[in-house]
N, C-alpha and C positions, 0 to 999 in steps of 0.2 A: 143684849150686847153683841153676840156673835151674829145675829141677824142684821144688825146695823152695819157691822164690819163687812159682812157678805155683800150687802147692797152697795156700800161705799166702794168696795173693790170692783163690783160689776160696773158701776157708774164710771169709775176711773178708767177701766179697761175700754168701755164703750166710747168715752170721750177721747182717749188716746188713739183708738182705731179710727174714729171719724176724722180726727185731725190728720192722722197719717195718710188716710185715703184721700183727703182733700188736697194735700200738697202735691204739686205737679212739677217735677223737675225735668220731665221729658221735653218740655217746651224750650228750655234753655239749650239742651243738646241739639235739638233740631234747628234752633236759631244759629248756633255756632256752625252747624253743618251748612246752612244757607249762606252764612257770611264767608265760610271757607270756599264754597262753590263759586260765589261771586268773585272772590279774590283770585281764584285760579283762572276764571274766565277772563278777567281783566289782564292778568299776567300773560295768558296765551295771546290775547289780542295785541298787547304791547310788543311781544316778541315777534309776532307776525308783521306788525307795522315796521319794526326795525329791520327784520331780515329781508323783507320784500325789496327795498331799494338796493340792498347789498347784493342780493341775487341777480337783480337786473344789471347792476354794474359789472358783475362777474361775467354775465352773458355777453355784454357789449365788449368786454375785454377779450373774451375768447373769439368773438366775431372779428375784431380788429386784428388779432394775431393771425387768424386764418387768412384774412384779406392781405396782410403784409406778406405772409408766406407765399401766397399766390402771385403777388407782384414781384417778389424776388425771383420766383421760378420763371416768370415770363421774360425777365431781362436777359437771362442767359441763353 
C-alpha cells in the first residue's frame, strides 16, 4: 500500500513538473513588448509628421518678420 502511494506521488510530481515546464508564458510578454515597441514607433512617426510642417511654418514666419524688419529699416 505504501509502495503504491509512493509511486503515485512520484508520478503525480513528475506529471506536474512536466506540465509546468511545458507552459511558456514568456512568449506573451515578448509579444506585448513587440506591440508596445511598434506602438511607440508609430506614435513617434506621427508626432514627427505633425511637427515638421509646424516647424517649417515657424521658420517662414521668422524669415518674414526679419524681412519686414529690414524693409522698415531701409525706409528711414
